[in-house]
VEXFI-371665 format. One record per residue (C-alpha): residue number from 1; residue in three letters; x, y, z. Coordinates in nm, 3 decimals, decimal comma. Each point is the difference from the previous one (the first is absolute). Example, Ala and Ser with C-alpha at 12.3 -4.5 7.8 and 13.67 -1.06 7.14 Angstrom:
residues 2
+-----+-----+---------+---------+---------+
|   k |   r |      xx |      yy |      zz |
+-----+-----+---------+---------+---------+
|   1 | ala |   1,230 |  -0,450 |   0,780 |
|   2 | ser |   0,137 |   0,344 |  -0,066 |
+-----+-----+---------+---------+---------+
This chain:
residues 326
+-----+-----+---------+---------+---------+
|   k |   r |      xx |      yy |      zz |
+-----+-----+---------+---------+---------+
|   1 | met |   0,000 |   0,000 |   0,000 |
|   2 | val |   0,118 |   0,354 |  -0,072 |
|   3 | ser |   0,105 |   0,169 |   0,322 |
|   4 | pro |  -0,204 |   0,292 |   0,146 |
|   5 | asp |   0,244 |   0,243 |  -0,155 |
|   6 | gly |   0,006 |  -0,188 |  -0,328 |
|   7 | ile |  -0,166 |   0,286 |  -0,182 |
|   8 | gly |   0,296 |   0,217 |   0,096 |
|   9 | his |   0,242 |  -0,258 |  -0,138 |
|  10 | ile |  -0,198 |  -0,017 |  -0,325 |
|  11 | ala |   0,004 |   0,380 |  -0,023 |
|  12 | ala |   0,376 |  -0,002 |   0,052 |
|  13 | asp |   0,033 |  -0,256 |  -0,279 |
|  14 | met |  -0,211 |   0,218 |  -0,226 |
|  15 | arg |   0,244 |   0,287 |   0,055 |
|  16 | leu |   0,262 |  -0,227 |  -0,156 |
|  17 | ile |  -0,204 |  -0,052 |  -0,317 |
|  18 | gly |   0,221 |   0,239 |  -0,195 |
|  19 | phe |   0,289 |  -0,247 |   0,011 |
|  20 | thr |  -0,157 |  -0,217 |  -0,269 |
|  21 | ile |   0,025 |  -0,070 |  -0,370 |
|  22 | ala |   0,156 |   0,335 |  -0,097 |
|  23 | leu |   0,277 |  -0,043 |   0,257 |
|  24 | leu |   0,074 |  -0,361 |  -0,084 |
|  25 | ala |  -0,024 |   0,050 |  -0,374 |
|  26 | ser |   0,240 |   0,295 |   0,007 |
|  27 | leu |   0,253 |  -0,158 |   0,238 |
|  28 | leu |  -0,018 |  -0,363 |  -0,111 |
|  29 | gly |  -0,006 |   0,072 |  -0,372 |
|  30 | pro |  -0,195 |  -0,151 |  -0,290 |
|  31 | gly |  -0,126 |  -0,351 |   0,055 |
|  32 | val |   0,074 |  -0,005 |   0,372 |
|  33 | gly |  -0,260 |   0,235 |   0,147 |
|  34 | his |  -0,356 |  -0,130 |   0,031 |
|  35 | ala |  -0,332 |   0,162 |   0,081 |
|  36 | ala |  -0,054 |   0,054 |   0,371 |
|  37 | leu |  -0,243 |  -0,251 |   0,146 |
|  38 | pro |  -0,278 |   0,073 |   0,252 |
|  39 | ile |   0,075 |  -0,122 |   0,350 |
|  40 | thr |  -0,213 |  -0,181 |   0,257 |
|  41 | leu |   0,113 |   0,071 |   0,357 |
|  42 | cys |  -0,066 |  -0,252 |   0,278 |
|  43 | glu |   0,118 |  -0,045 |   0,359 |
|  44 | gly |   0,010 |  -0,278 |   0,252 |
|  45 | val |   0,176 |  -0,136 |   0,306 |
|  46 | trp |   0,124 |  -0,353 |  -0,062 |
|  47 | leu |   0,077 |  -0,214 |   0,305 |
|  48 | asp |   0,312 |  -0,212 |   0,002 |
|  49 | ala |  -0,130 |  -0,266 |   0,238 |
|  50 | val |   0,341 |  -0,166 |   0,035 |
|  51 | arg |   0,148 |   0,319 |   0,149 |
|  52 | ser |  -0,327 |   0,140 |   0,144 |
|  53 | arg |   0,086 |   0,312 |  -0,197 |
|  54 | pro |  -0,242 |   0,227 |  -0,190 |
|  55 | val |   0,138 |   0,131 |  -0,329 |
|  56 | pro |  -0,183 |   0,303 |  -0,147 |
|  57 | val |   0,001 |   0,016 |  -0,380 |
|  58 | arg |  -0,112 |   0,254 |  -0,258 |
|  59 | ile |  -0,055 |  -0,138 |  -0,350 |
|  60 | arg |  -0,003 |   0,193 |  -0,326 |
|  61 | met |  -0,138 |  -0,216 |  -0,279 |
|  62 | pro |   0,026 |   0,126 |  -0,358 |
|  63 | gly |  -0,299 |  -0,010 |  -0,231 |
|  64 | gly |  -0,061 |  -0,281 |  -0,244 |
|  65 | gly |  -0,058 |  -0,370 |   0,036 |
|  66 | gly |   0,330 |  -0,162 |  -0,086 |
|  67 | lys |   0,282 |  -0,132 |   0,214 |
|  68 | val |   0,236 |   0,258 |   0,151 |
|  69 | gly |   0,330 |  -0,001 |   0,180 |
|  70 | val |   0,006 |   0,117 |   0,361 |
|  71 | ile |   0,232 |   0,233 |   0,194 |
|  72 | leu |   0,015 |  -0,003 |   0,380 |
|  73 | phe |   0,112 |   0,325 |   0,167 |
|  74 | ser |   0,169 |   0,022 |   0,343 |
|  75 | his |   0,004 |   0,337 |   0,180 |
|  76 | gly |   0,287 |   0,155 |   0,195 |
|  77 | leu |   0,037 |   0,042 |   0,376 |
|  78 | gly |  -0,310 |   0,175 |   0,133 |
|  79 | gly |  -0,193 |  -0,045 |  -0,324 |
|  80 | ser |  -0,348 |  -0,125 |  -0,078 |
|  81 | leu |  -0,221 |  -0,107 |  -0,288 |
|  82 | asp |   0,029 |   0,357 |  -0,129 |
|  83 | ala |   0,372 |  -0,043 |  -0,071 |
|  84 | gly |   0,088 |  -0,048 |  -0,365 |
|  85 | ala |  -0,343 |   0,118 |  -0,117 |
|  86 | ile |   0,150 |   0,197 |  -0,290 |
|  87 | trp |   0,200 |  -0,297 |  -0,122 |
|  88 | ala |  -0,283 |  -0,249 |   0,060 |
|  89 | his |  -0,244 |   0,211 |  -0,197 |
|  90 | gly |   0,240 |   0,032 |  -0,293 |
|  91 | trp |   0,067 |  -0,375 |  -0,007 |
|  92 | ala |  -0,370 |  -0,087 |   0,019 |
|  93 | glu |  -0,080 |   0,240 |  -0,284 |
|  94 | ala |   0,270 |  -0,177 |  -0,199 |
|  95 | gly |  -0,182 |  -0,332 |   0,043 |
|  96 | phe |   0,139 |  -0,161 |   0,315 |
|  97 | ala |  -0,184 |  -0,101 |   0,315 |
|  98 | val |   0,167 |   0,176 |   0,293 |
|  99 | ile |  -0,032 |  -0,098 |   0,365 |
| 100 | asn |   0,122 |   0,234 |   0,273 |
| 101 | ile |   0,083 |  -0,182 |   0,323 |
| 102 | gln |   0,008 |   0,153 |   0,348 |
| 103 | his |   0,249 |  -0,149 |   0,246 |
| 104 | arg |  -0,104 |   0,000 |   0,366 |
| 105 | gly |   0,287 |   0,100 |   0,228 |
| 106 | thr |   0,165 |   0,230 |  -0,253 |
| 107 | asp |  -0,304 |   0,192 |  -0,124 |
| 108 | ser |  -0,134 |   0,345 |   0,088 |
| 109 | ala |  -0,107 |  -0,119 |   0,348 |
| 110 | ile |   0,364 |   0,023 |   0,114 |
| 111 | phe |   0,023 |   0,376 |  -0,051 |
| 112 | gly |   0,001 |   0,198 |   0,321 |
| 113 | lys |   0,137 |  -0,293 |   0,195 |
| 114 | pro |   0,347 |   0,020 |   0,156 |
| 115 | gly |   0,272 |  -0,186 |  -0,181 |
| 116 | phe |  -0,200 |  -0,055 |  -0,318 |
| 117 | arg |   0,325 |  -0,039 |  -0,195 |
| 118 | ser |   0,070 |  -0,321 |   0,191 |
| 119 | ala |  -0,269 |  -0,163 |  -0,218 |
| 120 | leu |   0,263 |  -0,015 |  -0,276 |
| 121 | asn |   0,117 |  -0,345 |   0,104 |
| 122 | gly |   0,032 |  -0,353 |  -0,129 |
| 123 | glu |  -0,310 |  -0,130 |   0,177 |
| 124 | gln |  -0,220 |   0,261 |  -0,164 |
| 125 | leu |   0,164 |  -0,064 |  -0,337 |
| 126 | ile |  -0,093 |  -0,367 |   0,028 |
| 127 | ser |  -0,359 |   0,091 |   0,093 |
| 128 | arg |  -0,024 |   0,227 |  -0,305 |
| 129 | val |   0,128 |  -0,269 |  -0,232 |
| 130 | arg |  -0,246 |  -0,249 |   0,147 |
| 131 | asp |  -0,282 |   0,253 |  -0,060 |
| 132 | ile |   0,086 |   0,011 |  -0,369 |
| 133 | gln |   0,035 |  -0,378 |  -0,024 |
| 134 | phe |  -0,335 |  -0,041 |   0,175 |
| 135 | val |  -0,173 |   0,236 |  -0,244 |
| 136 | ile |   0,148 |  -0,187 |  -0,298 |
| 137 | ser |  -0,130 |  -0,326 |   0,143 |
| 138 | glu |  -0,344 |   0,153 |   0,067 |
| 139 | leu |  -0,022 |   0,109 |  -0,364 |
| 140 | gly |   0,008 |  -0,367 |  -0,089 |
| 141 | arg |  -0,298 |  -0,068 |   0,229 |
| 142 | arg |  -0,224 |   0,306 |  -0,018 |
| 143 | lys |  -0,230 |   0,053 |  -0,296 |
| 144 | ala |  -0,093 |   0,360 |   0,069 |
| 145 | gln |   0,024 |   0,293 |   0,238 |
| 146 | asp |  -0,325 |   0,192 |  -0,028 |
| 147 | arg |  -0,021 |   0,119 |  -0,363 |
| 148 | cys |   0,359 |  -0,100 |  -0,080 |
| 149 | asp |   0,017 |  -0,327 |  -0,195 |
| 150 | leu |   0,315 |  -0,165 |   0,135 |
| 151 | asp |  -0,041 |  -0,290 |  -0,243 |
| 152 | arg |   0,135 |   0,234 |  -0,268 |
| 153 | ile |   0,342 |   0,009 |   0,167 |
| 154 | asp |   0,265 |  -0,210 |  -0,175 |
| 155 | leu |   0,212 |  -0,143 |   0,281 |
| 156 | ser |   0,283 |  -0,077 |  -0,241 |
| 157 | arg |   0,049 |   0,378 |  -0,041 |
| 158 | ile |   0,070 |   0,136 |   0,349 |
| 159 | gly |   0,206 |   0,310 |   0,072 |
| 160 | val |   0,086 |   0,165 |   0,331 |
| 161 | ala |   0,081 |   0,363 |   0,071 |
| 162 | gly |   0,068 |   0,205 |   0,309 |
| 163 | his |   0,138 |   0,322 |   0,142 |
| 164 | ser |   0,270 |   0,036 |   0,269 |
| 165 | phe |  -0,066 |  -0,279 |   0,254 |
| 166 | gly |  -0,231 |  -0,131 |  -0,269 |
| 167 | ala |   0,296 |   0,001 |  -0,239 |
| 168 | gln |   0,196 |  -0,208 |   0,252 |
| 169 | thr |  -0,299 |  -0,235 |   0,013 |
| 170 | val |   0,008 |  -0,026 |  -0,380 |
| 171 | gln |   0,375 |  -0,066 |   0,006 |
| 172 | ala |  -0,059 |  -0,289 |   0,239 |
| 173 | ile |  -0,280 |  -0,145 |  -0,213 |
| 174 | ala |   0,226 |   0,031 |  -0,307 |
| 175 | gly |   0,268 |  -0,214 |   0,163 |
| 176 | gln |   0,233 |   0,226 |   0,199 |
| 177 | arg |   0,219 |  -0,204 |   0,233 |
| 178 | phe |  -0,004 |   0,095 |   0,369 |
| 179 | ser |   0,197 |  -0,096 |   0,305 |
| 180 | ala |  -0,062 |  -0,331 |   0,174 |
| 181 | ala |  -0,226 |   0,188 |   0,242 |
| 182 | ile |  -0,269 |   0,016 |  -0,270 |
| 183 | glu |  -0,094 |  -0,356 |  -0,088 |
| 184 | pro |  -0,135 |  -0,166 |  -0,202 |
| 185 | pro |   0,071 |   0,191 |  -0,327 |
| 186 | leu |  -0,272 |   0,249 |  -0,087 |
| 187 | gly |   0,005 |  -0,018 |  -0,380 |
| 188 | asp |  -0,319 |  -0,109 |  -0,175 |
| 189 | pro |   0,026 |  -0,180 |  -0,337 |
| 190 | arg |  -0,356 |   0,100 |  -0,091 |
| 191 | val |   0,115 |   0,361 |  -0,055 |
| 192 | arg |   0,128 |   0,077 |  -0,350 |
| 193 | ala |   0,118 |   0,362 |   0,029 |
| 194 | ala |   0,056 |   0,274 |   0,257 |
| 195 | val |   0,014 |   0,378 |   0,030 |
| 196 | ala |   0,170 |   0,166 |   0,298 |
| 197 | leu |  -0,060 |   0,370 |   0,061 |
| 198 | ser |   0,274 |   0,126 |   0,236 |
| 199 | pro |   0,181 |  -0,335 |   0,029 |
| 200 | ser |   0,252 |  -0,063 |   0,277 |
| 201 | pro |   0,339 |  -0,164 |   0,041 |
| 202 | pro |   0,016 |  -0,286 |   0,252 |
| 203 | leu |  -0,002 |   0,120 |   0,361 |
| 204 | ser |   0,300 |  -0,222 |   0,066 |
| 205 | gly |   0,237 |  -0,219 |  -0,194 |
| 206 | ser |   0,122 |   0,009 |  -0,357 |
| 207 | pro |  -0,226 |   0,151 |  -0,271 |
| 208 | glu |   0,170 |  -0,226 |  -0,255 |
| 209 | val |  -0,118 |  -0,304 |   0,193 |
| 210 | ala |  -0,341 |   0,144 |   0,090 |
| 211 | phe |  -0,105 |   0,077 |  -0,357 |
| 212 | ser |   0,177 |  -0,282 |  -0,182 |
| 213 | thr |  -0,313 |  -0,217 |   0,033 |
| 214 | val |  -0,246 |   0,243 |  -0,164 |
| 215 | his |  -0,061 |  -0,152 |  -0,342 |
| 216 | ile |  -0,343 |   0,130 |  -0,102 |
| 217 | pro |  -0,045 |   0,325 |  -0,200 |
| 218 | phe |   0,042 |   0,292 |   0,239 |
| 219 | leu |  -0,048 |   0,378 |  -0,042 |
| 220 | ser |   0,154 |   0,228 |   0,265 |
| 221 | ile |  -0,129 |   0,358 |   0,012 |
| 222 | thr |   0,163 |   0,268 |   0,213 |
| 223 | gly |   0,089 |   0,370 |  -0,002 |
| 224 | thr |   0,293 |   0,225 |   0,075 |
| 225 | glu |  -0,176 |   0,119 |   0,319 |
| 226 | asp |  -0,130 |  -0,340 |   0,105 |
| 227 | ala |   0,105 |   0,001 |   0,365 |
| 228 | ile |  -0,175 |   0,024 |   0,339 |
| 229 | pro |   0,284 |   0,050 |   0,251 |
| 230 | phe |  -0,238 |   0,041 |   0,295 |
| 231 | val |  -0,115 |  -0,361 |  -0,055 |
| 232 | thr |   0,293 |  -0,184 |  -0,158 |
| 233 | pro |   0,361 |   0,090 |  -0,091 |
| 234 | ile |  -0,034 |  -0,139 |  -0,355 |
| 235 | thr |   0,114 |   0,260 |  -0,255 |
| 236 | ala |  -0,154 |   0,068 |  -0,338 |
| 237 | arg |   0,310 |  -0,143 |  -0,167 |
| 238 | gln |  -0,022 |  -0,324 |   0,198 |
| 239 | arg |  -0,349 |  -0,063 |  -0,139 |
| 240 | gln |   0,168 |  -0,088 |  -0,330 |
| 241 | glu |   0,182 |  -0,294 |   0,159 |
| 242 | pro |  -0,268 |  -0,267 |  -0,057 |
| 243 | phe |   0,023 |   0,057 |  -0,376 |
| 244 | arg |   0,380 |   0,022 |   0,005 |
| 245 | phe |   0,040 |  -0,338 |   0,171 |
| 246 | met |  -0,283 |  -0,201 |  -0,158 |
| 247 | pro |   0,100 |  -0,242 |  -0,276 |
| 248 | ala |  -0,070 |   0,115 |  -0,355 |
| 249 | gly |  -0,324 |  -0,094 |  -0,171 |
| 250 | glu |  -0,288 |   0,248 |  -0,033 |
| 251 | lys |   0,127 |   0,221 |   0,282 |
| 252 | tyr |  -0,070 |   0,373 |  -0,024 |
| 253 | leu |   0,085 |   0,314 |   0,198 |
| 254 | leu |  -0,182 |   0,332 |  -0,033 |
| 255 | val |   0,140 |   0,300 |   0,194 |
| 256 | leu |  -0,201 |   0,322 |  -0,020 |
| 257 | gln |   0,167 |   0,333 |   0,068 |
| 258 | gly |  -0,151 |   0,177 |   0,303 |
| 259 | ala |  -0,237 |  -0,282 |   0,094 |
| 260 | thr |  -0,047 |  -0,040 |   0,376 |
| 261 | his |  -0,078 |  -0,309 |   0,205 |
| 262 | glu |  -0,353 |   0,121 |   0,073 |
| 263 | met |  -0,083 |   0,047 |  -0,369 |
| 264 | phe |   0,044 |  -0,371 |  -0,068 |
| 265 | ala |  -0,273 |  -0,085 |   0,252 |
| 266 | gly |  -0,237 |   0,083 |  -0,286 |
| 267 | gln |  -0,263 |   0,180 |   0,206 |
| 268 | ile |  -0,193 |   0,322 |  -0,039 |
| 269 | ile |   0,130 |   0,179 |   0,310 |
| 270 | his |  -0,059 |   0,370 |   0,046 |
| 271 | thr |   0,132 |   0,024 |   0,355 |
| 272 | met |   0,354 |  -0,133 |  -0,046 |
| 273 | leu |   0,289 |   0,199 |  -0,144 |
| 274 | asn |   0,118 |  -0,169 |  -0,321 |
| 275 | gly |  -0,258 |  -0,270 |   0,066 |
| 276 | glu |  -0,183 |  -0,014 |  -0,332 |
| 277 | pro |   0,196 |  -0,082 |  -0,317 |
| 278 | thr |   0,034 |   0,275 |  -0,257 |
| 279 | pro |  -0,187 |  -0,057 |  -0,328 |
| 280 | tyr |   0,323 |  -0,095 |  -0,178 |
| 281 | ile |   0,106 |  -0,251 |   0,267 |
| 282 | arg |  -0,350 |  -0,143 |   0,024 |
| 283 | glu |  -0,034 |  -0,044 |  -0,376 |
| 284 | thr |   0,350 |  -0,141 |  -0,047 |
| 285 | val |  -0,045 |  -0,258 |   0,278 |
| 286 | ile |  -0,335 |  -0,110 |  -0,141 |
| 287 | ala |   0,136 |  -0,027 |  -0,354 |
| 288 | ala |   0,312 |  -0,192 |   0,105 |
| 289 | thr |  -0,185 |  -0,242 |   0,227 |
| 290 | val |  -0,284 |  -0,065 |  -0,247 |
| 291 | ala |   0,256 |  -0,084 |  -0,268 |
| 292 | phe |   0,184 |  -0,225 |   0,247 |
| 293 | trp |  -0,317 |  -0,184 |   0,102 |
| 294 | arg |  -0,105 |  -0,047 |  -0,362 |
| 295 | ala |   0,343 |  -0,129 |  -0,094 |
| 296 | thr |   0,026 |  -0,244 |   0,290 |
| 297 | leu |  -0,358 |  -0,104 |   0,077 |
| 298 | asp |  -0,153 |   0,030 |  -0,349 |
| 299 | ala |   0,310 |  -0,093 |  -0,208 |
| 300 | asp |  -0,056 |   0,322 |  -0,198 |
| 301 | arg |   0,301 |   0,035 |  -0,231 |
| 302 | gly |  -0,083 |   0,359 |  -0,090 |
| 303 | ala |   0,012 |   0,098 |   0,367 |
| 304 | leu |   0,330 |  -0,187 |   0,043 |
| 305 | arg |   0,153 |   0,184 |  -0,298 |
| 306 | trp |  -0,120 |   0,333 |   0,142 |
| 307 | leu |   0,172 |  -0,076 |   0,329 |
| 308 | gln |   0,326 |  -0,114 |  -0,154 |
| 309 | ser |   0,053 |   0,217 |  -0,307 |
| 310 | pro |   0,158 |   0,350 |  -0,006 |
| 311 | glu |  -0,313 |   0,128 |  -0,179 |
| 312 | gly |  -0,229 |  -0,120 |   0,280 |
| 313 | leu |  -0,012 |   0,104 |   0,363 |
| 314 | arg |   0,350 |   0,148 |  -0,010 |
| 315 | ala |  -0,108 |   0,248 |  -0,267 |
| 316 | glu |  -0,287 |   0,124 |   0,220 |
| 317 | leu |   0,210 |   0,071 |   0,310 |
| 318 | arg |   0,144 |   0,333 |   0,106 |
| 319 | pro |   0,377 |   0,049 |  -0,038 |
| 320 | lys |   0,087 |  -0,060 |   0,368 |
| 321 | asp |  -0,215 |  -0,313 |   0,034 |
| 322 | leu |   0,157 |  -0,344 |  -0,030 |
| 323 | phe |  -0,129 |  -0,325 |  -0,145 |
| 324 | glu |   0,212 |  -0,316 |  -0,016 |
| 325 | ser |  -0,073 |  -0,359 |  -0,091 |
| 326 | lys |   0,192 |  -0,327 |   0,005 |
+-----+-----+---------+---------+---------+
């Protein structure tokens, strides 16, 4: 059932309607952009009975009746189902089902509590990964959530995305190796591709070892101002490390000049300095990620060429931006 404030969420999605066919057609080039699809928005709280843990979800289902790939989004520390709304809307308009997941223990309920930064720990990371794995499993059992037809989801085409702590969650799902304190391994073979907004180096140990086991297609997105020193000492430059140390094979790095950590949360935030992405950053992230999802989940060769060729994404970037692939 749509939550009591669901109308507000729908209104917020409608404010994103401008990031549709004109944007994707201009940025993705001929043959890659598609008409924006209408979106059905549904919400629910799914109970993981094994862990006695409720997992709130918000589903955006694109119009049509055919099978679609699915992208699961994990918010950052202190986030909620509202996190990533800009990205989720763009991906759903492009034809993917998108499921935002809220992680109890690291969501907005921790704000205002002393020592909230202590929630950035291995135990919470494991809980977040299990949330995502639970939702993937539920998609194989549930037929629908309100008006959203979950039978349309093709479980052979699963992507994961996340911001900040959500990016760390995505790195784990994608196969990052951790210390012996985090066992068993957290990678999930059901996931075909991953996007990390504000990725992180390992908190301890060698990055070469940590990322050597990430073999699925992976897009890292960061900015030259992507740091939050009052929460973590990770610098903007260090956020490039996951890409640098992952093995080659459909790995990509996008660095946007002037982009802050808060911008990559993908929310419409009017109360936070530098909180909402600028139109250029918003549009570039949507274009790059849609092309990545189409290339990896839909096997779209036109999207893959646009990502990899000098005449594609690279030609659309500003001079001080950076895009690399390997």
